[in-house]
C-alpha positions as CSV (number, residue, x, y, z in Angstrom):
1,M,24.8,-3.6,0.6
2,T,25.7,-7.2,1.3
3,K,24.2,-10.2,0.1
4,T,23.3,-11.5,3.8
5,D,21.7,-8.2,4.5
6,A,19.7,-8.4,1.3
7,L,18.5,-11.8,2.5
8,V,17.6,-10.4,5.9
9,V,15.5,-8.0,4.1
10,L,14.0,-10.8,1.9
11,G,13.2,-12.9,4.8
12,V,11.8,-10.3,7.1
13,Y,9.6,-8.7,4.3
14,G,8.3,-12.5,3.2
15,A,7.4,-13.0,6.7
16,A,5.1,-9.9,6.7
17,H,3.7,-10.1,3.5
18,G,3.9,-13.4,2.1
19,L,0.6,-14.4,3.1
20,M,-0.7,-11.7,0.7
21,L,0.2,-13.9,-2.0
22,L,-2.2,-16.6,-1.0
23,C,-4.9,-14.3,-0.9
24,N,-7.4,-14.5,-3.7
25,G,-10.1,-12.1,-2.7
26,V,-12.1,-9.0,-4.7
27,Y,-12.3,-5.7,-2.9
28,W,-13.4,-2.2,-3.6
29,D,-12.9,-1.1,-7.3
30,D,-11.5,-4.4,-8.1
31,W,-15.1,-5.6,-9.3
32,Y,-14.6,-3.1,-12.3
33,I,-11.7,-5.1,-13.2
34,V,-12.6,-8.4,-12.7
35,L,-16.0,-8.2,-14.5
36,G,-15.3,-5.7,-16.9
37,S,-14.2,-6.4,-20.5
38,P,-11.1,-5.1,-22.0
39,D,-12.7,-2.4,-23.9
40,T,-14.5,-1.0,-20.7
41,I,-11.4,-1.0,-19.0
42,A,-9.3,0.8,-21.5
43,N,-12.4,3.4,-21.5
44,L,-12.4,4.1,-17.7
45,Y,-8.7,4.6,-18.0
46,R,-8.8,6.8,-21.1
47,H,-11.3,9.0,-18.9
48,Y,-9.1,8.8,-16.1
49,G,-6.0,10.3,-18.1
50,L,-4.2,7.2,-17.8
51,P,-4.8,5.3,-21.0
52,M,-1.5,3.0,-20.7
53,F,-3.3,1.2,-17.8
54,G,-5.6,-0.5,-20.0
55,P,-3.0,-2.6,-21.7
56,Y,-1.6,-3.2,-18.1
57,H,-5.1,-4.6,-16.8
58,A,-5.3,-6.3,-20.1
59,A,-2.1,-8.3,-19.8
60,L,-2.4,-9.0,-15.8
61,N,-5.9,-10.3,-16.2
62,S,-4.6,-13.0,-18.2
63,L,-2.6,-14.2,-15.3
64,G,-5.5,-13.8,-13.0
65,I,-5.3,-12.4,-9.2
66,A,-2.5,-14.2,-8.8
67,G,-0.5,-12.2,-11.1
68,Y,-1.5,-9.1,-9.5
69,R,-0.6,-10.1,-6.0
70,L,3.0,-11.0,-7.5
71,V,3.5,-7.9,-9.1
72,V,2.4,-5.8,-6.0
73,F,4.8,-8.0,-3.6
74,L,7.9,-8.1,-6.1
75,S,7.0,-4.2,-6.2
76,Y,7.5,-3.4,-2.4
77,L,10.5,-5.9,-2.1
78,A,12.3,-4.3,-5.3
79,S,11.8,-0.8,-3.6
80,A,13.1,-2.2,-0.2
81,L,16.3,-3.4,-2.1
82,C,17.1,-0.4,-3.9
83,L,16.7,1.6,-0.7
84,L,19.3,-0.4,0.8
85,A,21.6,0.1,-2.0
86,I,21.1,3.6,-2.0
87,L,21.5,4.0,1.9
88,G,25.0,2.0,1.4
89,R,26.1,5.1,-0.1
90,V,25.3,7.8,2.3
91,R,28.5,8.2,4.5
92,E,26.8,8.9,7.7
93,I,24.7,5.8,7.7
94,D,26.5,2.7,8.7
95,R,25.5,-0.8,7.9
96,G,23.4,-1.6,10.9
97,T,21.7,1.4,10.5
98,A,20.9,1.1,6.7
99,L,19.6,-2.3,7.6
100,V,17.2,-1.1,10.4
101,L,15.8,1.6,8.4
102,V,15.0,-0.7,5.4
103,L,13.4,-3.3,7.6
104,F,11.1,-0.9,8.8
105,F,10.5,0.7,5.3
106,A,9.6,-2.9,4.4
107,V,7.2,-3.6,7.4
108,F,5.8,-0.5,8.6
109,P,2.2,-0.7,8.5
110,S,0.8,1.3,5.3
111,N,-1.2,1.1,2.4
112,S,-3.2,-2.2,3.2
113,A,-5.1,-1.3,0.0
114,R,-2.2,-2.5,-1.9
115,I,-4.2,-5.9,-1.8
116,S,-6.6,-4.2,-4.5
117,I,-5.7,-5.1,-8.0
118,M,-6.9,-1.6,-9.2
119,A,-4.4,0.0,-6.8
120,S,-1.6,-2.4,-8.2
121,R,-0.2,0.4,-10.7
122,I,0.6,2.6,-7.5
123,E,2.8,0.2,-6.4
124,V,4.4,-0.5,-9.7
125,C,5.0,3.4,-10.1
126,Y,6.5,2.9,-6.3
127,A,9.0,0.6,-7.4
128,L,10.0,2.2,-10.6
129,F,10.6,5.2,-8.8
130,F,13.0,3.5,-6.2
131,A,14.7,1.4,-9.1
132,G,15.5,5.1,-10.8
133,F,16.9,6.6,-7.7
134,W,19.2,3.6,-7.4
135,L,20.2,3.8,-11.0
136,L,20.9,7.3,-10.7
137,A,23.0,6.7,-7.4
138,V,25.3,4.1,-9.3
139,H,25.5,6.6,-12.1
140,L,26.7,9.4,-9.8
141,E,29.7,6.7,-9.0
142,T,30.1,5.2,-12.2
143,R,29.3,8.1,-14.9
144,V,27.9,5.3,-17.3
145,L,25.5,7.2,-19.5
146,A,23.0,4.2,-19.9
147,L,22.4,4.3,-16.3
148,R,21.5,7.9,-16.3
149,L,19.2,7.5,-19.3
150,A,17.7,4.4,-17.6
151,A,16.9,6.3,-14.2
152,L,15.3,9.0,-16.2
153,A,13.0,6.9,-18.1
154,F,12.3,5.0,-14.8
155,L,11.7,7.9,-12.6
156,F,9.6,9.6,-15.4
157,A,7.4,6.5,-15.7
158,S,6.8,6.6,-11.9
159,F,5.2,9.9,-12.3
160,L,2.2,8.1,-13.5
161,T,1.4,8.2,-9.7
162,P,1.2,12.0,-9.5
163,S,2.2,12.1,-5.6
164,L,5.7,11.1,-6.6
165,L,6.1,14.4,-8.4
166,V,6.5,15.6,-5.0
167,F,8.4,12.9,-3.2
168,Y,10.9,13.3,-6.3
169,A,12.3,16.2,-4.2
170,L,14.4,13.6,-2.6
171,V,16.3,12.8,-5.7
172,P,17.9,16.2,-6.2
173,A,18.6,16.4,-2.6
174,Y,20.4,13.2,-2.7
175,V,22.8,14.6,-6.0
176,A,23.2,17.8,-4.0
177,Y,24.3,15.7,-0.9
178,Q,27.0,13.6,-3.0
179,A,28.3,16.6,-4.6
180,R,28.2,19.0,-1.4
181,P,32.0,20.0,-2.2
182,E,30.7,21.8,-5.0
183,L,28.0,23.6,-3.1
184,R,30.7,26.0,-1.3
185,S,30.2,28.7,-3.9
186,L,27.8,30.2,-6.4
187,R,29.8,29.3,-9.5
188,S,30.4,25.5,-8.8
189,S,26.6,25.4,-7.4
190,T,25.3,26.8,-10.9
191,A,27.7,24.4,-12.9
192,L,26.3,21.6,-10.8
193,L,22.8,22.9,-11.5
194,L,23.4,22.9,-15.3
195,R,25.1,19.4,-15.1
196,N,21.8,18.1,-13.6
197,L,19.4,20.2,-15.7
198,D,17.7,17.0,-17.0
199,L,16.9,15.9,-13.4
200,V,15.4,19.3,-12.8
201,L,13.4,19.3,-16.0
202,L,12.0,16.0,-16.0
203,P,9.0,16.6,-13.4
204,L,8.2,19.7,-15.3
205,A,8.2,17.9,-18.7
206,F,6.0,15.0,-17.2
207,W,3.4,17.8,-15.9
208,A,3.6,19.8,-19.1
209,L,3.0,16.3,-21.3
210,K,0.0,15.5,-18.9
211,L,-1.7,18.7,-19.0
212,A,-1.3,18.8,-22.9
213,Y,-2.6,15.3,-23.6
214,F,-3.6,13.1,-20.3
215,Q,-6.3,15.4,-18.5
216,P,-9.1,13.3,-16.9
217,Y,-12.6,13.9,-18.8
218,G,-15.9,12.8,-18.2
219,E,-16.9,11.5,-15.2
220,F,-13.3,11.9,-13.9
221,R,-13.2,15.7,-15.1
222,G,-11.2,17.9,-12.3
223,Y,-10.0,14.6,-10.4
224,N,-7.3,15.2,-7.8
225,R,-7.2,18.9,-9.3
226,V,-4.8,21.0,-7.2
227,T,-5.8,24.7,-6.8
228,P,-3.6,27.2,-4.9
229,E,-6.2,27.2,-2.5
230,S,-5.9,23.8,-1.7
231,A,-1.9,23.6,-1.8
232,L,-1.9,26.0,1.0
233,Q,-4.7,24.8,3.0
234,A,-2.9,21.2,2.9
235,F,-0.3,22.5,5.4
236,S,-3.3,22.9,8.1
237,F,-3.8,19.0,7.9
238,I,-0.3,17.8,8.5
239,D,-1.2,17.0,12.3
240,N,-4.1,14.9,11.1
241,A,-1.7,13.1,8.9
242,F,0.9,12.7,11.1
243,Y,-1.6,10.9,13.5
244,G,-3.4,8.6,10.7
245,G,-0.1,7.7,8.7
246,F,2.2,7.6,11.5
247,V,1.1,7.1,15.3
248,D,-2.3,5.4,14.5
249,P,-0.6,2.4,12.5
250,I,1.7,2.1,15.2
251,V,-0.8,1.7,17.9
252,R,-3.2,-0.5,15.9
253,S,-0.2,-2.8,15.2
254,F,-0.2,-3.6,18.9
255,Q,-3.9,-4.7,18.7
256,L,-2.8,-8.4,18.0
257,L,-4.9,-11.4,18.2
258,P,-3.6,-14.1,20.7
259,E,-2.1,-16.4,17.9
260,F,-0.1,-13.6,16.5
261,I,1.5,-12.6,19.5
262,V,3.8,-15.7,19.4
263,S,4.7,-14.3,15.8
264,A,5.6,-11.1,17.1
265,A,7.9,-12.5,19.4
266,I,9.9,-15.0,17.5
267,A,10.3,-12.2,14.7
268,A,11.5,-9.7,17.3
269,V,13.9,-12.4,18.7
270,L,15.3,-13.3,15.5
271,V,15.8,-9.6,14.1
272,A,17.4,-8.8,17.4
273,M,19.9,-11.6,17.1
274,R,20.7,-10.6,13.7
275,L,21.3,-7.0,14.3
276,G,23.1,-7.7,17.4
277,S,25.5,-9.6,15.4
278,I,26.5,-6.8,12.9
279,D,29.9,-5.3,14.1
280,S,28.5,-1.9,13.2
281,A,24.9,-1.9,14.5
282,P,23.8,0.3,15.5
283,S,26.3,2.8,16.4
284,A,24.8,5.8,18.5
285,G,26.6,8.4,16.6
286,S,26.4,11.9,17.6
287,L,23.3,13.4,18.7
288,R,23.7,16.4,16.6
289,Q,24.0,13.8,13.5
290,S,20.7,12.0,14.9
291,R,18.8,15.1,15.1
292,W,19.3,16.0,11.6
293,F,18.2,12.6,10.4
294,L,15.2,12.7,12.6
295,L,14.2,16.1,11.4
296,A,15.1,14.4,7.8
297,G,12.6,11.8,8.4
298,F,10.0,14.0,9.1
299,V,10.4,16.2,6.1
300,M,10.2,13.0,3.9
301,F,7.0,12.0,5.8
302,V,5.6,15.4,5.1
303,L,6.7,15.0,1.3
304,G,5.1,11.7,1.2
305,V,1.5,12.7,2.5
306,Y,1.5,16.5,1.1
307,P,0.3,15.7,-2.5
308,Y,-2.7,13.8,-1.0
309,L,-3.7,16.5,1.6
310,A,-3.3,19.1,-1.2
311,V,-6.2,17.0,-3.0
312,G,-8.2,17.1,0.2
313,K,-7.2,13.2,1.1
314,V,-5.7,12.4,4.7
315,P,-3.7,9.3,5.0
316,T,-5.5,6.8,7.5
317,P,-5.2,2.9,8.1
318,D,-9.0,3.0,7.5
319,D,-10.6,1.4,4.6
320,W,-9.8,2.6,0.9
321,D,-8.1,5.5,2.5
322,S,-5.0,3.6,3.4
323,R,-3.8,3.8,-0.1
324,H,-2.9,7.4,0.7
325,Q,-0.4,5.9,3.0
326,L,1.8,4.9,-0.2
327,L,4.7,7.1,0.6
328,T,4.7,7.2,4.4
329,P,7.1,4.3,5.1
330,L,10.4,5.9,4.5
331,G,9.8,8.9,6.6
332,A,8.4,6.7,9.4
333,A,11.5,4.5,9.1
334,F,14.0,7.2,9.7
335,M,11.7,8.7,12.5
336,L,11.5,5.3,14.2
337,V,15.6,4.5,14.0
338,Y,16.3,8.1,15.0
339,L,14.1,9.0,17.9
340,P,15.3,6.1,20.1
341,R,19.1,7.3,19.6
342,L,18.1,10.4,21.2
343,L,16.3,9.0,24.0
344,V,18.1,5.3,24.8
345,P,21.4,3.8,24.8
346,G,22.8,1.5,22.2
347,R,21.6,-2.1,23.5
348,A,18.3,-0.5,24.5
349,Q,17.9,0.6,20.6
350,V,18.2,-2.9,19.4
351,L,15.5,-4.0,21.7
352,I,13.2,-1.4,20.6
353,H,13.8,-1.7,17.2
354,A,13.5,-5.5,17.1
355,L,10.2,-5.5,19.0
356,L,8.6,-2.7,17.0
357,I,9.8,-4.8,13.7
358,G,8.4,-8.1,15.2
359,V,5.1,-6.4,15.8
360,F,4.8,-4.9,12.4
361,V,5.7,-8.3,10.8
362,A,2.8,-9.9,13.0
363,G,0.5,-7.0,12.2
364,N,1.0,-7.3,8.8
365,L,0.2,-11.2,8.9
366,Q,-2.8,-10.3,10.9
367,Q,-4.0,-7.9,8.3
368,W,-3.9,-10.4,5.2
369,V,-5.6,-12.9,7.2
370,A,-8.2,-10.4,7.8
371,F,-8.5,-10.0,3.8
372,Q,-8.7,-13.3,3.2
373,K,-11.5,-13.8,6.1
374,D,-13.1,-10.7,4.5
375,W,-13.0,-12.7,1.0
376,Y,-14.6,-15.8,2.3
377,K,-17.5,-13.7,3.7
378,Q,-18.0,-12.4,0.3
379,V,-18.0,-16.2,-1.1
380,A,-20.4,-17.1,1.5
381,L,-22.9,-14.3,0.4
382,I,-22.5,-15.5,-3.1
383,E,-23.1,-18.7,-2.2
384,N,-26.2,-18.2,0.0
385,F,-27.6,-15.5,-2.6
386,R,-27.7,-18.2,-5.0
387,T,-29.9,-20.6,-3.0
388,S,-32.2,-17.7,-1.9
389,P,-35.7,-17.6,-3.9
390,E,-36.0,-13.8,-2.6
391,V,-32.5,-12.7,-4.0
392,E,-33.0,-14.4,-7.0
393,R,-36.6,-12.8,-7.8
394,G,-35.6,-9.2,-6.5
395,T,-33.8,-6.8,-8.1
396,R,-33.1,-4.0,-5.4
397,F,-31.7,-4.7,-1.9
398,A,-31.2,-2.6,1.6
399,I,-28.8,-4.6,3.4
400,D,-28.6,-4.9,7.0
401,D,-24.9,-6.3,7.5
402,R,-24.4,-7.5,10.7
403,T,-21.1,-9.2,10.2
404,R,-19.0,-6.1,10.0
405,D,-16.7,-7.6,12.0
406,L,-15.6,-9.8,8.9
407,D,-14.6,-6.8,7.0
408,A,-11.1,-6.0,6.7
409,N,-9.3,-2.6,7.8
410,W,-12.8,-1.2,9.0
411,R,-13.9,-1.0,5.5
412,H,-17.7,-1.4,4.3
413,Y,-19.0,-2.5,1.0
414,R,-19.9,-0.2,-1.4
415,T,-23.0,-0.4,-4.1
416,Y,-20.8,-1.6,-7.0
417,E,-19.1,-4.3,-4.8
418,Y,-23.0,-5.9,-3.8
419,A,-23.4,-5.5,-7.6
420,G,-20.3,-7.5,-8.2
421,L,-21.5,-10.0,-5.7
422,F,-24.9,-10.3,-7.4
423,R,-23.5,-10.6,-10.8
424,T,-21.1,-13.4,-9.9
425,A,-23.8,-15.4,-8.0
426,F,-26.1,-14.9,-11.0
427,G,-24.5,-14.2,-14.4
428,D,-26.6,-11.0,-14.9
429,A,-26.5,-7.4,-14.0
430,K,-30.1,-7.2,-12.7
431,R,-29.9,-7.0,-9.2
432,S,-28.3,-3.7,-7.1
433,G,-27.6,-3.7,-3.3
434,R,-26.8,-0.8,-0.9
435,L,-25.6,-0.9,2.8
436,R,-29.1,0.0,5.0
437,R,-28.9,2.8,7.0
438,D,-30.8,3.0,10.0
439,D,-34.2,1.7,9.4
440,E,-34.7,3.4,6.1
441,I,-36.1,1.3,3.3
442,G,-37.3,2.7,-0.1
443,A,-40.4,1.1,-1.9
444,G,-40.2,-1.9,-3.5
445,E,-36.8,-2.9,-2.3
446,T,-35.9,-6.2,-0.3
447,A,-34.7,-5.8,3.2
448,L,-31.9,-8.3,3.5
449,V,-30.2,-8.9,6.7
450,V,-26.6,-10.9,6.8
451,E,-26.0,-12.5,10.2
452,H,-23.2,-14.9,11.2
453,G,-23.8,-18.6,10.4
454,E,-22.6,-21.6,12.2
455,L,-18.9,-21.3,10.6
456,Q,-16.6,-19.1,12.7
457,L,-14.0,-17.4,10.4
458,T,-11.1,-17.9,12.9
459,T,-7.6,-17.4,11.7
460,L,-7.2,-21.6,11.9
461,E,-10.7,-21.9,9.9
462,V,-9.4,-19.5,7.2
463,L,-6.2,-21.7,6.4
464,R,-8.3,-24.5,6.4
465,L,-10.5,-23.3,4.0
466,R,-7.8,-21.7,2.0
467,V,-6.4,-25.6,1.5
468,L,-9.9,-26.9,1.1
469,E,-10.6,-24.7,-1.9
470,W,-7.4,-25.9,-3.5
471,S,-8.2,-29.5,-2.8
472,D,-11.8,-30.0,-3.0
473,A,-13.8,-26.8,-4.7
474,Q,-17.2,-28.2,-4.0
475,E,-16.8,-29.1,-0.6
476,F,-15.1,-25.7,-0.1
477,R,-18.1,-23.9,-1.3
478,R,-20.5,-26.0,0.8
479,R,-18.7,-25.2,3.8
480,V,-17.8,-21.7,3.5
481,R,-21.5,-21.0,2.9
482,Q,-22.1,-21.8,6.4
483,A,-20.4,-18.6,7.4
484,V,-23.2,-16.3,6.9
485,R,-26.9,-16.9,7.3
486,L,-29.5,-14.5,5.1
487,S,-33.1,-13.4,5.8
488,A,-35.0,-11.3,3.0
489,T,-38.3,-9.6,3.1
490,L,-39.9,-7.9,0.1
491,L,-41.6,-4.3,1.0
492,P,-44.9,-3.1,-1.0
């Protein structure tokens, strides 16, 4: 890994995800963290079987939402830089190819739910995994014991996100790759296994500890439990996961608003110039080698989605389910790099890779603007709730939301999100809301209709509001309120 390549990764990753640092919204389960007391949050995670994340949220809550955003941003960046260092130790992957792989890894559209502060812990585990993987790779070269111990500690901690227990198969595979001359006989293979017995036992030790002391209980009892039947049935959903975790995100990335097409073009040109300037970038290599790496990419992808399929969760770009795409980027990167190598000549590969990376950068930019737009819709609802006599008097609401186009990532608001909005507006927990289905309204409910207001939340307007929020909070609230309009009817 060269310093220049690391700076390229930082620049491309920052261009794709830097706007996330400016998003100050609350989404999905975040309301439990934002409005919960330290004791409530700690109790929630004890029930979930992860008591160590109570103090984690207590520490980050003291920094505010910006602290969570920074932790997630740096977690993904650290993962990408660690991967760049790891790939630099694979002889069959030249410098240019390693850089393209890491760029795809860093910007491939996945896990938009990373913006959730509740889900931030899985990104921390993600970074711990790749940091541990890198430390082990360095240890294999230097034989420094401290590096191995640190690698074991990082990898062990990463298993707090259980899907990484399956993804961990990549680690012993890498060790075997680096020691492949020793695999020529049963005796030397056995010796290699015994020398690395700690790596073999690591996930087993974690699983035993979890079963003994950190089982979910209460309302979370049985949550994400894997049974022999579900483990086998998971294989029948690999095709669904391939579409939802690989094909669909690529297709949706090309659905850019006009203002983001320019961003895609600029990013593509800059990436193409950089790739073209690297002496080793990108050599076609042998077709046989490309086929093997393409197959390896698919295997990595399966390792990334299988643990979710085993508990009945199919990775898709939509809504909260995007968090199940946590481990798709590595396999996707290998497939996107090596498939073109089987189909087109070298210069065309550079153009295809640059185009895709440019589109992914712009697609991520568009995504973070969409989440900020979503938040400003929520702020507009809060401001309108405060000035509505019907909402102030009411306690139960059936909400007909006609502004769903403002919701990021095809998501919908949950009942606890409406409860959080009402509580933020009035400072109490007297009100509850639900999304209205068809014409069904219960007795005593207030029918609440949410429609578009005078203010259109365009990309430019969202950016203006973000600046206004910093400079003049009162004027910001007055203006953002105009993004929606409410009408309420109390039914007998």
